[in-house]
NUMIVEX-108146 format. One line per field, with one value per residue (C-alpha): residue in three letters; x negated, y negated, z negated. Coordinates in steps of 0.05 Angstrom, whole numbers. Example, Ala and Ser with C-alpha at 12.3 -4.5 7.8 and 13.67 -1.06 7.14 Angstrom:
r	(ala;ser)
xx	(-246;-273)
yy	(90;21)
zz	(-156;-143)
//
This chain:
r	(met;ala;lys;thr;gly;leu;met;thr;trp;leu;leu;tyr;ser;thr;leu;phe;ala;ala;leu;leu;leu;asn;ser;asp;ala;ala;asn;ala;asn;glu;arg;lys;val;his;ile;val;tyr;met;gly;asp;arg;pro;lys;gly;asp;phe;ser;ala;lys;ala;thr;his;his;ser;met;leu;thr;ser;val;leu;gly;arg;ser;ser;ser;ala;gln;glu;ser;leu;val;tyr;ser;tyr;gly;asn;phe;asn;ala;phe;ala;ala;lys;leu;thr;glu;glu;glu;val;glu;lys;phe;ser;glu;met;asp;gly;val;val;arg;val;ile;pro;asn;his;ile;leu;lys;leu;his;thr;thr;arg;ser;trp;glu;phe;leu;gly;leu;ser;gln;ser;asn;val;gly;ala;gln;leu;gln;gly;asp;val;val;ile;gly;leu;leu;asp;thr;gly;ile;trp;pro;glu;his;glu;ser;phe;asn;asp;gln;gly;leu;gly;ala;pro;pro;ser;lys;trp;lys;gly;thr;cys;gln;gly;ala;asn;phe;thr;cys;asn;asn;lys;ile;ile;gly;gly;arg;tyr;tyr;asn;ser;glu;asn;trp;tyr;tyr;glu;gly;asp;leu;lys;ser;pro;arg;asp;ser;glu;gly;his;gly;thr;his;thr;ser;ser;thr;ala;ala;gly;glu;arg;val;pro;gly;ala;ser;tyr;tyr;gly;leu;ala;asn;gly;thr;ala;arg;gly;gly;val;pro;gly;ala;arg;ile;ala;met;tyr;lys;val;cys;trp;ser;phe;gly;cys;gly;ala;ala;asp;ile;leu;ala;ala;phe;asp;asp;ala;ile;ala;asp;gly;val;asp;ile;ile;ser;val;ser;leu;gly;ser;glu;phe;pro;val;pro;tyr;asp;val;asp;pro;ile;ala;ile;gly;ala;phe;his;ala;met;lys;tyr;gly;ile;leu;thr;ser;ser;ser;ala;gly;asn;ser;gly;pro;trp;pro;tyr;ser;val;ser;asn;tyr;ala;pro;trp;thr;leu;thr;val;ala;ala;ser;thr;ile;asp;arg;lys;phe;val;ala;lys;ala;val;leu;gly;asn;gly;gln;ala;phe;thr;gly;leu;ser;ile;asn;ser;phe;glu;leu;tyr;gly;lys;thr;tyr;pro;leu;ile;trp;gly;gly;asp;ala;ala;asn;tyr;ser;ala;gly;ala;ser;gln;asp;leu;ser;lys;tyr;cys;ile;thr;gly;ser;met;asn;ser;tyr;lys;val;glu;gly;lys;ile;val;phe;cys;glu;val;leu;trp;asp;gly;thr;gly;val;leu;leu;ala;asn;gly;val;gly;thr;ile;met;ala;asp;asp;glu;ile;thr;asp;phe;ala;phe;asn;tyr;pro;leu;pro;ala;thr;gln;thr;ser;thr;ser;asp;gly;glu;lys;ile;leu;asp;tyr;ile;lys;thr;thr;glu;asn;pro;ile;ala;thr;ile;leu;leu;gly;glu;thr;leu;thr;asp;tyr;met;ala;pro;tyr;val;val;ser;phe;ser;ser;arg;gly;pro;asn;pro;val;thr;pro;asp;ile;leu;lys;pro;asp;leu;thr;ala;pro;gly;val;asp;ile;leu;ala;ala;trp;ser;pro;ile;ala;pro;pro;ser;ile;asp;trp;glu;asp;pro;arg;ser;val;asp;tyr;asn;ile;ile;ser;gly;thr;ser;met;ser;cys;pro;his;ala;ser;gly;ala;ala;ala;tyr;val;lys;ala;ala;his;pro;asp;trp;ser;pro;ala;ala;val;lys;ser;ala;leu;met;thr;thr;ala;thr;val;val;asp;pro;asn;lys;his;glu;asp;leu;glu;phe;ala;tyr;gly;ser;gly;gln;ile;asn;pro;ala;gln;ala;ile;lys;pro;gly;leu;val;tyr;asp;ala;asn;glu;thr;asp;tyr;ile;ser;phe;leu;cys;lys;gln;gly;tyr;asn;thr;thr;thr;val;arg;leu;ile;thr;gly;asp;asn;ser;ser;val;cys;ser;ser;thr;leu;asn;gly;arg;ala;trp;asp;leu;asn;tyr;pro;ser;phe;ser;leu;ala;val;glu;asp;gly;lys;gln;ile;asp;gly;val;phe;thr;arg;thr;val;thr;asn;val;gly;ser;ala;asn;ser;thr;tyr;thr;val;gln;met;tyr;ser;ser;pro;glu;phe;ser;ile;ser;val;glu;pro;glu;val;leu;ser;phe;ser;thr;ile;gly;glu;lys;lys;ser;phe;thr;val;lys;val;gly;gly;gly;phe;ile;ser;gln;gln;lys;ile;thr;ser;gly;ala;ile;ile;trp;thr;asp;glu;leu;glu;gln;tyr;arg;val;arg;ser;pro;val;val;val;tyr;asn;val;leu;pro;gly;tyr;thr;phe;phe;pro;pro;gln;thr;ser;lys;phe;gln;lys;lys;pro;thr;thr;phe;his;gly;pro;thr;thr;pro;ser;met;his;his;lys;asn;gly;ile;val;gly;arg;asn)
xx	(78;86;35;8;-5;-73;-82;-69;-122;-172;-156;-162;-222;-256;-236;-260;-324;-336;-323;-374;-425;-414;-420;-487;-512;-487;-533;-529;-486;-424;-372;-337;-285;-314;-285;-325;-308;-321;-281;-241;-194;-217;-169;-131;-121;-154;-143;-167;-162;-199;-254;-263;-262;-317;-360;-352;-369;-433;-456;-429;-448;-383;-312;-282;-324;-302;-229;-237;-274;-226;-175;-145;-153;-129;-91;-87;-161;-218;-236;-228;-234;-272;-305;-380;-445;-497;-538;-479;-462;-532;-526;-460;-487;-544;-499;-487;-418;-409;-401;-400;-388;-348;-338;-267;-260;-202;-159;-111;-36;-25;224;378;371;306;337;390;335;301;365;380;450;490;528;462;439;490;448;474;405;378;392;341;285;243;200;143;115;48;60;72;132;207;266;313;376;376;440;398;382;451;466;539;558;491;489;435;363;341;324;251;241;193;179;193;207;157;169;221;248;253;312;320;384;402;371;306;289;217;175;103;50;-27;-79;-146;-182;-130;-130;-66;-53;4;68;43;92;65;118;140;181;161;140;109;168;126;144;219;216;182;226;290;263;250;310;353;428;475;490;536;528;453;413;358;396;445;391;391;460;485;484;416;397;338;326;349;398;414;342;313;257;199;155;81;58;-16;-20;-24;-39;-114;-105;-100;-153;-181;-176;-102;-88;-117;-77;-13;-26;-39;27;68;45;62;129;153;157;166;137;86;87;23;24;-47;-119;-192;-215;-278;-289;-309;-323;-267;-303;-302;-234;-182;-124;-157;-173;-104;-69;-110;-86;-15;-21;-42;24;66;72;60;27;50;2;-4;-56;-77;-69;-137;-118;-126;-199;-223;-244;-203;-153;-153;-125;-153;-157;-125;-82;-47;4;-24;28;19;68;112;169;244;291;300;257;266;258;272;276;242;282;248;280;275;318;262;271;216;229;179;169;197;243;271;321;329;386;374;443;414;388;326;264;202;151;76;13;-26;-89;-58;-46;-115;-124;-189;-188;-195;-252;-209;-217;-175;-210;-183;-115;-95;-91;-50;-97;-72;-99;-119;-54;-39;28;39;42;73;131;199;170;162;89;59;-1;-51;-57;-14;-14;30;66;40;-4;58;102;55;50;126;137;205;181;126;118;55;22;-17;-27;-63;2;57;92;116;142;133;182;160;175;203;233;181;168;107;105;54;-6;19;84;43;7;75;97;32;39;109;83;27;69;132;138;181;178;231;248;290;280;341;362;330;365;358;340;339;269;279;205;209;179;107;52;42;-25;-43;-33;-101;-128;-168;-214;-220;-282;-302;-278;-274;-245;-181;-136;-112;-62;-15;47;81;144;180;138;155;206;238;295;295;306;264;247;287;225;179;173;215;164;89;81;70;97;163;215;273;301;329;356;328;268;240;166;118;60;41;65;134;123;96;161;199;155;161;237;234;190;240;296;258;241;315;332;274;254;207;164;92;65;30;95;134;79;76;151;147;89;110;181;160;187;135;112;100;24;28;40;-23;-93;-116;-62;-58;-109;-50;10;-16;36;90;147;181;247;275;339;298;244;289;291;220;221;148;102;26;17;-46;-65;-119;-165;-161;-180;-238;-265;-257;-295;-352;-362;-362;-425;-396;-429;-399;-410;-378;-321;-304;-301;-244;-209;-218;-228;-293;-276;-283;-346;-380;-409;-447;-491;-483;-444;-391;-334;-263;-233;-206;-168;-94;-76;-15;-58;-124;-183;-247;-303;-357;-426;-448;-479;-450;-399;-326;-324;-282;-248;-192;-157;-87;-33;41;96;165;218;269;308;288;284;252;199;159;123;69;65;2;-15;-77;-111;-156;-218;-207;-167;-130;-120;-82;-88;-38;13;72;88;143;173;221;229;231;163;125;58;24;-45;-70;-132;-137;-196;-210;-262;-289;-351;-406;-381;-410;-376;-308;-251;-195;-158;-104;-56;-12;9;84;114;187;233;274;338;304;328;259;203;138;90;18;-26;-96;-146;-217;-264;-337;-378;-450;-502;-500;-431;-389;-403;-410;-443;-415;-456;-485;-513;-483;-473;-440;-454;-414;-393;-323;-285;-227;-170;-134;-69;-73;-39;-27;-89;-131;-103;-153;-208;-177;-117;-75;-7;25;18;1)
yy	(149;142;174;219;282;313;299;225;223;260;215;150;173;191;126;85;125;110;37;37;73;25;-32;-7;4;-62;-122;-178;-220;-179;-221;-194;-227;-260;-305;-369;-394;-465;-461;-523;-558;-632;-681;-733;-734;-671;-633;-562;-540;-601;-593;-520;-530;-582;-535;-481;-528;-549;-476;-448;-510;-520;-541;-489;-434;-457;-455;-384;-362;-390;-338;-371;-438;-428;-486;-471;-456;-485;-427;-401;-335;-333;-284;-293;-260;-240;-301;-347;-313;-329;-401;-410;-375;-426;-486;-536;-529;-456;-412;-344;-309;-246;-190;-172;-109;-62;-44;14;18;46;111;116;136;104;39;75;118;53;30;-25;-4;-38;-78;-110;-135;-190;-247;-312;-340;-280;-316;-368;-317;-299;-236;-238;-171;-159;-94;-60;-103;-94;-69;-130;-96;-44;-43;-51;-122;-146;-216;-209;-255;-291;-366;-406;-396;-438;-510;-498;-449;-471;-405;-383;-323;-304;-263;-263;-194;-209;-246;-269;-277;-301;-237;-233;-307;-301;-257;-267;-221;-222;-182;-217;-160;-157;-82;-49;25;63;45;-19;-77;-148;-177;-171;-111;-46;15;51;53;34;-40;-27;24;-23;-82;-45;-15;-85;-123;-81;-92;-39;14;72;141;135;199;237;289;296;298;246;222;160;84;58;-10;-52;-78;-148;-140;-214;-237;-259;-223;-251;-203;-216;-160;-149;-74;-34;38;25;-9;-80;-133;-178;-240;-224;-213;-281;-314;-280;-304;-374;-375;-342;-396;-451;-419;-418;-346;-330;-259;-227;-151;-118;-42;-36;-42;-26;46;25;-25;-95;-158;-209;-259;-214;-181;-214;-191;-218;-284;-291;-272;-323;-378;-352;-354;-427;-441;-402;-338;-269;-216;-145;-93;-18;18;64;137;164;199;234;213;163;93;101;45;-13;-84;-93;-169;-193;-244;-189;-137;-67;-12;63;115;161;209;201;256;285;333;366;441;492;568;620;686;751;811;850;798;763;687;637;564;515;440;412;358;408;377;438;488;559;580;641;672;714;713;757;737;740;721;664;706;755;701;672;634;668;635;567;592;603;662;696;654;592;614;639;566;550;495;456;488;553;590;641;621;691;718;658;641;654;672;644;640;648;601;602;527;465;435;388;443;422;484;528;479;471;547;551;579;574;554;559;582;552;574;521;499;434;394;410;344;315;340;327;326;368;372;443;487;492;500;502;557;571;613;668;671;668;732;767;742;766;833;839;824;875;931;923;950;893;836;782;717;654;584;552;479;434;420;372;393;353;341;339;323;255;205;226;196;234;266;222;156;123;121;74;53;-13;-4;-77;-105;-49;-98;-106;-44;-22;-1;-49;-5;49;52;104;125;198;223;155;146;78;47;68;43;84;88;115;190;218;269;276;296;230;263;282;256;251;184;168;107;129;169;201;188;181;136;76;38;59;42;-27;-55;-28;-72;-129;-123;-122;-184;-219;-199;-233;-293;-302;-303;-349;-390;-435;-378;-372;-310;-289;-296;-253;-201;-202;-192;-131;-101;-113;-87;-26;42;82;142;209;213;289;295;255;272;204;166;92;100;134;92;27;-4;45;49;-15;-32;-90;-99;-109;-151;-212;-217;-202;-247;-267;-272;-274;-333;-351;-402;-418;-446;-381;-340;-386;-377;-302;-302;-344;-295;-238;-265;-309;-376;-442;-426;-358;-379;-434;-381;-349;-411;-455;-514;-554;-577;-506;-503;-450;-490;-431;-379;-330;-267;-243;-194;-208;-201;-272;-271;-276;-208;-166;-104;-89;-50;-35;-2;23;43;113;114;47;31;16;-59;-109;-175;-199;-267;-275;-328;-314;-361;-357;-346;-312;-343;-413;-396;-328;-290;-233;-179;-135;-60;-23;49;83;149;175;152;78;28;-36;-98;-161;-230;-260;-203;-250;-304;-355;-398;-457;-475;-444;-452;-455;-419;-379;-346;-283;-240;-165;-127;-57;-17;52;95;107;146;181;216;197;201;151;146;95;60;-2;-65;-83;-150;-144;-201;-198;-183;-129;-161;-163;-112;-136;-77;-78;-16;-13;34;54;95;107;83;93;45;-21;-8;-54;-109;-108;-171;-193;-196;-265;-264;-316;-268;-202;-150;-88;-34;-38;25;57;78;126;162;222;290;348;380;324;326;378;328;261;274;223;224;203;133;96)
zz	(195;270;316;262;302;302;376;363;309;352;412;375;335;401;433;374;368;441;428;372;415;472;423;398;468;494;496;446;493;480;445;382;338;275;222;210;140;115;51;33;81;82;51;91;166;191;255;242;314;341;289;302;377;369;328;379;436;400;395;461;502;540;520;567;534;466;487;513;450;398;372;310;277;205;173;99;92;133;178;248;285;350;398;387;409;357;374;364;298;274;295;258;196;194;206;149;119;140;79;114;180;171;223;241;198;216;156;145;136;70;43;-19;-79;-101;-125;-165;-195;-217;-251;-200;-180;-125;-177;-199;-131;-118;-146;-117;-104;-65;0;-18;-26;35;36;86;107;140;178;246;264;257;299;296;323;267;225;162;186;204;178;163;105;106;117;151;128;68;84;63;120;175;209;280;324;378;440;496;475;401;371;298;259;189;160;199;201;225;270;293;320;320;358;357;392;448;442;465;472;503;466;434;444;452;405;332;354;319;359;299;250;190;187;198;141;92;110;98;33;6;32;79;80;54;107;86;116;128;133;167;208;149;95;40;62;27;28;49;22;-1;-70;-52;7;4;15;81;119;158;196;211;256;243;251;315;334;321;253;225;240;185;228;242;168;150;206;180;109;136;174;119;70;118;138;66;43;-31;-35;11;19;44;53;79;54;63;55;17;-39;-17;-57;-63;-19;42;31;76;32;-31;3;34;-30;-69;-23;-28;-104;-101;-65;-115;-73;-104;-60;-73;-45;-39;-82;-25;-8;-26;-90;-135;-132;-185;-164;-100;-114;-64;-68;-138;-143;-208;-171;-132;-155;-141;-134;-142;-114;-156;-146;-153;-177;-107;-67;0;11;65;55;98;97;119;151;85;50;13;12;-2;-18;10;16;81;108;158;206;250;245;269;244;210;274;264;308;313;260;274;239;272;269;318;370;384;450;470;538;503;459;397;349;297;243;277;302;233;214;277;297;358;421;387;398;452;483;511;440;406;453;422;354;284;266;196;186;130;122;124;194;234;273;341;349;348;385;444;449;455;385;351;282;231;159;127;62;25;-48;-33;-31;-79;-94;-28;39;113;171;230;304;298;244;189;116;69;17;-38;-21;-68;-29;34;14;7;75;107;73;102;171;167;137;180;250;277;226;234;198;200;171;140;147;96;30;-28;-99;-163;-189;-264;-276;-242;-245;-238;-196;-131;-116;-57;-95;-105;-176;-219;-249;-213;-168;-170;-237;-290;-341;-299;-301;-233;-207;-243;-241;-200;-157;-115;-56;-44;7;16;66;102;170;229;298;350;396;342;333;276;253;242;315;353;417;384;435;387;363;294;258;190;170;107;94;36;17;-26;36;12;-62;-46;-15;-75;-119;-68;-72;-148;-147;-101;-149;-206;-163;-145;-219;-237;-176;-216;-243;-221;-185;-249;-290;-240;-241;-317;-322;-277;-316;-388;-377;-337;-359;-396;-355;-390;-402;-409;-334;-317;-337;-312;-351;-334;-278;-243;-263;-295;-340;-318;-268;-246;-280;-239;-280;-343;-310;-303;-380;-404;-465;-459;-399;-390;-343;-304;-251;-201;-255;-295;-235;-217;-287;-279;-213;-242;-299;-248;-216;-161;-153;-131;-58;-58;-103;-54;0;-37;-63;-1;-48;-51;-121;-147;-189;-231;-288;-317;-284;-341;-325;-372;-383;-359;-428;-432;-365;-386;-357;-379;-392;-428;-400;-438;-398;-445;-420;-438;-508;-528;-582;-569;-582;-544;-562;-516;-518;-491;-487;-478;-456;-485;-431;-475;-533;-556;-630;-635;-673;-645;-685;-656;-658;-639;-625;-598;-590;-646;-608;-621;-661;-643;-686;-666;-698;-713;-717;-715;-662;-675;-620;-624;-551;-482;-448;-513;-512;-567;-567;-601;-603;-592;-621;-597;-636;-648;-650;-599;-539;-479;-420;-449;-398;-402;-468;-482;-528;-525;-559;-561;-580;-603;-624;-688;-651;-610;-546;-516;-515;-484;-475;-451;-443;-472;-440;-461;-418;-404;-344;-326;-355;-316;-287;-331;-282;-206;-178;-110;-47;-38;32;78;136;119;172;154;202;228;209;244;199;245;231;186;188;141;170;141;71;49;64;46;2;39;71;136;163;100)
//
């Protein structure tokens, strides 16, 4: 969210474009960060750093050069990051034992009423074992002195903890028990802090959402006033700062996963991702999350902010929890009142009080900055730099598009009324009095301006309304289908991610203008970056109640107990919300869980076209073997949902095998219920599962059938296991949809050296929503 003004985006886009151009023009001797991956860590006495230094010396020729080149030597998987020339990259890629050399891709960052809305009231969050749970966040850092991270009442960190705090100006306590930072490119821009301290606000926000302490009287300039808290206020926090103003480096992400595993975290929260689909064996989050899974750690990740476009979901590996963003029953509005008494309600988190004073109202088109080359066609949108300050100063400006307010602000305007229908389900906070009305209301405002001799207006202080339609998935939340594995439904579930109040860095701007000089302790922002830590907190809540559960069991509990979302509000159904909205209070007692382990995921990868070599790249284990070269569907992976992708013109026909583990009552019998749309049918065999002990497993088969279909959008149903006492209800969605011929399976890339362009994921602004459908700093 920080540094999200248009000028920031233009500046960094220009800077990064220049870097790319210079890179292309530079000779082959220019060194760039790459990840050299060997797969499995050798057994026994093995010094990773010494081995990697030796390999570098053999290629670079001198020990001193190798020392200067080495960036990271990873411990939990046999790999290192180093600055290499193109020639050196080729040498490593041809070296025996090297699986792949991967460029350092730059990934993108993807706010107290939300927990009460989920049913997790303050009376629920006092679990005695919360203090033993550590949530590790890969983010922009954290502000350790914030009241949300006070350690009052917390004892010493759990004995398992092996983490540390880096930086002379960063101090941990019994709440924040770890802090590290990573910047393999050594790129620092104005405002970036070389420590785990947060200058962006994003990491402070996500950390407090997941595990912030209770702070009464929290608000954003009086808006959303109440007690701010995380889902598990008793849990510990460890921050791994991998994201900076330019983005988040792949080498840094892998290093953070490596350290988090060794440090002893229980849940990893990752509110970032790639902006384009990549195979699992070159995705740093998928690789890092796989290693975390091997050590019993669940990775919770954001689905992305590229909605509502199909196939836009990111972080789609089946061993991760993928979280969409939905609304809570609160929305922020601000009224624009005209001189004729007409009042128009618009979306805005307006923190400015004009006390009812009216100001001259003009149309942006009448204030073009002709000296700067602007025209009426540009200034009517109030684009930054297009406004004539002689005409704007001291006035409220009506603009014909949603913008960030800087165009009017820099021209000394008092406020802005913007008309736009592109965004109707979330609000922004601005650096001046502002509100966003509908285009139809905008036409009335423009008519008033043009037919009134001296038009005047005022903008009222923001207010809170109850959103009775909540929850529904917000427009910017990325949608399925899964772009790499159509047989795995993504996103997995949804959580609050719209207009969320949470802690903020006091040196980060409090609005979408990165030059906003004000300072706040709490901010209200939106994004799947905000929904992800809600799921991370919920996962930590389940882990505290069941410390011996596997990552897959925790994930299954969250999915099968999720609150069903109204399908009538979503044309794309489960591609928007997955299994439904998280219900943490219910997730600690799911009854049955769909468990899975490393072996299950290796089998899945082999059927997806990965070979022994590429599977080992993901698993980091030289004992991982693909015994068959035949590709297959993912229908037998023990996943808590069911997805059937049908090629155009083919028949609906899928057979899924599943195994559930009893974690409810020892002596219990579950009976299945099924429902589906008219396009297909569901049958389950057997229809009754009887258990006599906790931990007992039972298997069943699900058959999905129907006629031949073409160009069929998503249609869905569900299977629900219910025990005889109706204490437990285990629900799994079933989706059927068409794909193009040949698209039921996407083989991975198999080349040893992956040379993909590095992409810059700069901050976004309201002005970019028309193009990208994304929000804030995500």
